[in-house]
N, C-alpha and C positions, 0 to 999 in steps of 0.2 A: 421666544426660539426661531430661528432663521428658516426659511421654505427648504423644502426637500431638494436634493440635489437636482438638476434639470437635465433633460433629455435634450437632444440637441433641437433646436427652436426654428419654424419656419418661419418668412416673414408675415405678419399679421397674426401669428398664432402664439407669439412667443410665451403667452401664460401658461399655454398646455403643456409646455416641456416641463412642467412641475407636478410630481403625482399627486398631491394633498389637492391642489386646486382641480384636477383632473375628476378626483373621486367627490370631492365637493359639488361639482356641477353636474356628475352623474347623480346624485343624491338628491338635488336642486329639481333637478327636469322630472324625476320618478313623482316626487311630490307635488309640484305645483301642478302637473297633468292631473293627480288625483283632485286638489284642493277647486281647482276650477272645474272639475267633475261634478265635484261634491255641491258647487254655488250654484251650478245649475239646476241639479236636481235640489237643492231648499227652496231658491226662488220659485220654481216650476210646484214644488209640491204644497208651498204658503198659498199660491196664486190661485191653485186649483182648490185648495180650501176655503180663502175667503174672498177669491175675485177683487181683493183692493189695494189699490195703490200704497193706501197708508200703511197697511202691512209689510209690502213690499219695502218701504221705507225703513220700518222697524229691522226688519232684519240686518240693515247698514248702522242703525244706531245699536242695536244689542253687540255686534262687532266693534263698534268706535269705543263705547262708553268705557271699557278697560283699559285702554290704551290713555283714556285723560286720567283714570283713577289710579294706574301703576306707573304712569310717566317717571317720576322721578325715580322711585327707587327700582325701575329697570334699568337705565341710564347707570345707576350707581352700582349695580349686580354687574352690569356688564364691565365695566372697570374695573372692579374689585376681585371676581371670582374668574375662573377658567370658561373663557367663552364658547369653551367646544361642550363642556358638561352643562352648561345652561342649553344650549342647543337641545342634546339629548333629553333632558327632563321636561322641557317645553313640548316637546313632540310626543313625548310619552303621553302628557296628557291629553295633546290631540286624538292619541290613539282612543283612550277612554270617552271623549268627546263623540268620535265616528260612531263608536261602539254603543252610545247612548242613542245617536241617531236612528242608527238600525234598529234596536230596540223600540223605540217609539214606532219607527213605520210597521215594524211585524207584529207590534200590538195594535193596529190599526187607528192610532189617537188621531180625532181630529180636530184638537185643539192646538194653536200654535204657539202659546207660552209655553209648554215644554221645548219647543224649537229654540225659540228665542232665550230661554235659558242656557240650551245647551252652546248655542252661539255665543252669549257673553264669556263662559267659558274659554272657548276657542280664542276670542278676543285677547283675554287673559296670557292666554301661552303667547301669542303674539305678542303682544306688548312688550314681554321677557324677551322671547326668542331675538324679534327684530333689531333691536342694537346692538345685540351679541353677534346676530350673523354679520352685520354689517362691518362691525370692529373687525372680524375675524379675517376679512378679504386680504388687508396687509400683511397678516401671518402668513399667506399661501404663496405669494408670489414677491420679488425685491420690490423695492419702492420705485425703481422705472419703470416698472410693468404694471403699474396702479390702473394707467388709464386704459390700457389692454384689456385689462382683466375686468373691469368698470363694464366696457364696453362689450366684451363677451359673456360675461354674466348678464347683462340685460337682453343679448340675443337669445342666449339660453332661456333668459326668464318668458320672453316672447314667445320663443317656439314653444314652449310648454302651454302658454295662454292661448297659442293656436290650435294646438292639440287637444287640450283640457276640455273646451266648452263643447267641439265638437264628439270628443269620447263622452261628456256628460248627455249630451242630448240624443246620442245613439243608445249607449248603456238603458237609459230611462224607457226607451221605447222598445225594449228587448226582453221578453220573457226569459226568466231562468231555465225554465223548460227546454230551451231550446240549448241549451250551454250544458245541460247533462245527459249522458247515454242512459237511453231506458234500462240497463243491465245495472245500472249504477244502485238500484234501490231507493233511491229518492222518489216520491210520489210525485202526481202530478200537483196535488194541492198542496203540498209544500212548497215546490217550486213555484208557482203561482203567487204564493206570499211572500216570497222574495223578489216579486219583479218590480218594476220601475226605480224610486228611488232607493230601494232595497240593494239591488244588483249595484248602483253605483259609491254606496255605503261598504259595502265588501270591497269593491275595487280600491278604495281610499284605504281601508285598513292596510291593503297588500301594500300600495305605495307607502305607506309610512312605515311599515315594518322594514322597506328596503332601506329607506333613508336612515333608520337609524341604525343599520347594519354598518354602511357605508361612513356614516358620521364617527362611528366608535372606532373605524380601522384608521382614522387620519392620524398620523405622526406627530404633525403638530401639538404643541402644549404651549399655549400662550399664557405664562404667569400672568399674576396680578398686575396691572398697569397703575392702577391707584393703590396705595400704601394706607393712606389716611381713612379712621373710622367714617363711619356715615355722621355727618351734622350739615346743618343747613347750607352753610357756606359751601360744603362739597357738593351738596345734591343738586344745588342751584348754581354749580360753574358752568355748567351745559349751556342754561338760559343766558346768563351773563356773557359766555364768551359768543354765543349767536348773535346776543344784543349789540355787543362791540364789534362786530364782521357785516359791514354793509351788505358785501356781496351775498353772505350765507343769508343772512334774514331777508334778502330781497329775493334770492333764488328760493327759499322756501317757501314763504309767503306768496309770491307769484304760484308756484305750482298748488296753495290751498286754496287761494281763489278760484283760480281759471278752472280747475276740475271740481270745485265745490258746486260752481254755476253752471259749468258745461259738461257736466259728467250724464251720463244718459243710461248708464248701466243697470241702475236698479229699476228703471221703466222698459227695459229689452222684451220682457213678458207681455207687457200690453202692446206694444210696437208689435210684435212676433203675432199675437193671437187676435188684435182688434183694426191693427192699420195696415199690417203689409199679409194678414190672413195664413199664416203659417202655424207651424205646431212647434214641438219641442226640438225637432232637428235643425227646424230653421233658427229658434232661439240660438241654439249651439252654434250657427255659421255666424250669428250677428254678434255673439260674444267673441267668436275668433277672428273677425275681421279685424280690429283694431291691433292685434297682436300679428295678424299678417303682416301688416303697414310696418309696425313697429319691427318686427323681425328683420324686413328686408332693408330697412335701415341702419338697423345694428349691425350688420353684414357688412353693408358699403362703408360705414364708416369706422368698421376693425380695421378695415383696409385701406381705407383713405381716412384718418382720422383727423378732427378740426384741428386745425394749426392756428388760426386766427380769428377774431372777432366772435369769442364764443358767446359773450352776452348780447352783442348785438344779434346771433342768430337764437340764442335763447328766446328773445323776446320776439322776435318774429315767428318762433315755431308756436308761441302760446296763439299768438294773433290769428297763424292759420287753423288750429284746434277749434277755435271758436267758431272759424266761419263755416268749417266742413259739418262741424254739429249744426247749426243752421240748416245746412242743406240736407242733413239727415233727418231732423224734425220734420220739413218740407216735404219729403221723399213718399212716394207711393209705390214706387218700385223696389222689391227686394235685393236688385242687382248695383242701382243707385245708393240703396242704402247702405250695402256690404264696401263698396268705392269709397263712401264718404267716411264709414268709421274705418277703412283702411288708412285713409289719409289722416284723421286723428289722431292713430296710433303713430304713424310715421312722424308727426308733430311731437307728439309727446313722448319718443324715444329720444329726441334731439334733449328735452329738457331732463330728463332722466339722465343720459349722458352727462352733460354739461355740471347738475346739480350734484350726482353722486361725485365727480371730479373733486368739485368744491370741496366737498364735505373732507374727503378722504385724503388730499394732498394740502388743504388749507387748515388743519386739524389737527395737534400734535397727537400722539398714540396714545399720551394717558388721558387725553380728553374725548378720544373717537366713542366710547362708547354712552357716555352722555349727551355730545353734541348729536350722535346718531338716534338717541332717543329723542330727543328735540325734533329732529327730522322726521322719524316715525309717526310723531304727533301730529305734524303738517299733513303726513302723509294719510293716517288715519282720517282725521278730519276732511281731507278732500276726496278720500275715497268712501268710507263706511259712512261720515256724517253727510258726505256727499249725497249719497242713496237714500237717507233719510230726507235730505233737502229737494229731492227730487222726487220722491214719494209725497212729501207735505204739498211740494206744488203743482205736482200731477192731479192732486185732491181737491186742490181750490181751482186751477185753471183746465185741467185736462192735460194729458199727456203730452200730445203737439205743442200747446204753446209753451210750455214747463221747458220743453228742449231748447225751442227756439227762442225764448227770452233768454235762457241760460246761455244758449252759446254768444247771444249779443253781448251779455255782460263779459264774458272771458275776451273777448275783444277788447272791450272797454278798459278790462283790467289791463292789459297787454299795454297798452297806451299809457295808462295812470304810472305804471310802474318803471317806464321808462325815464319820466319825470321824477318819480319821488327816490328812486336807487339809482343815482348818476354812476356809483360803484360799479354796479353789477352791468351796467350797458357797458363801461368801459372795461370789462374784463376781456383779456386778448388772449393770452394762449395759456392750455392746459397743462403745466407742467410745475414740477416740486420747485423748480427754484425762479417761476412767475409768482409764485403763490406763498410761497415760505417766508419771504420776507413781510408780508403783511400778518399774517400768523404770528411771527416773532414778536412785532409791533404791539401786537394785542396780549401777547402774554408777558410783556412787558409793564 
């Protein structure tokens, strides 16, 4: 179905001329703020229970395993069924999972295994919603506005990432009794029992309900893109397509190894507590800092988009990401750490925009779900599996050495990939015209 009728656009804001795109982004910003706040609460809750870097790593592993298990069916489902319906069902599962986290907290459970089990189901919902959400974007705006939509979508994502961790850190330290009037009939004992992580989970439930309402109101009804029934050939088509497209394989795998090695998110509770000596609010600031840099970069690129040498800029950005990760690992100043993390977010945003544009513009519509699923696997491995890797290496070497060595590894990956994937290095203009020829050649 074609995008909804536009209003008069402003320069740099063309994608916001479309009603469904505006509503979709309003839904995203709320649920991402909630999810980031919830991530802070889960990390602090797990670390408070165990004081173990390895257990922090297991939280990432629990979120990643479903992406690995359900990758193939998730991509096929995104191309076979209405992508809007898939998103609604998956976030309905998220409501149930957040309710379970709230119940665990209210019951005073001190065992982390139930939390890991809930995180597994959250990961399962993300495994199916991720490819569907990515493939939904071209249905919300016309083809010539896809890069603008990706850029603004990334800016909104980073805005939510900026606000979400800070909200999580604030709510975690805020007793609910301060939010409930005395005349409401809620006792101090009951209010106190929902303090800390419980408040964050209640907040997340509210954002999920808002998300479901807005997604349900979208006019777009994307029908099935893939009409063939499930078979090994159909299901593996996304892998085959990425394998034959060096620019996609190079971009996806570059992000995988750079973030897998250089990611420090899982270790932030350790840095906040033992290196920088700050508390949950400081952890919220650390989690928000990369999003601040990323959001600033995406706003600049929305107004002044990448015109040329996109491949070179991508590789340089990954090298910068590794360098500032080393700075963060060596820092003993909160402000220097925040600055380094902000620069890492700015560098990562360039990678996000280039990679997302290559995916949407270099992939046929009927393949976007399965190719997005492959991309989701790489993203999940770099983020959630990266958290496990960070926790494991921190368990072996200590948090500081793990981050420093990882940053050095990211810089090495950028140099190696520039040699291994010359097709990615030579990517110039991000446009339908420039990339469609390569896509058509692979399709043939």
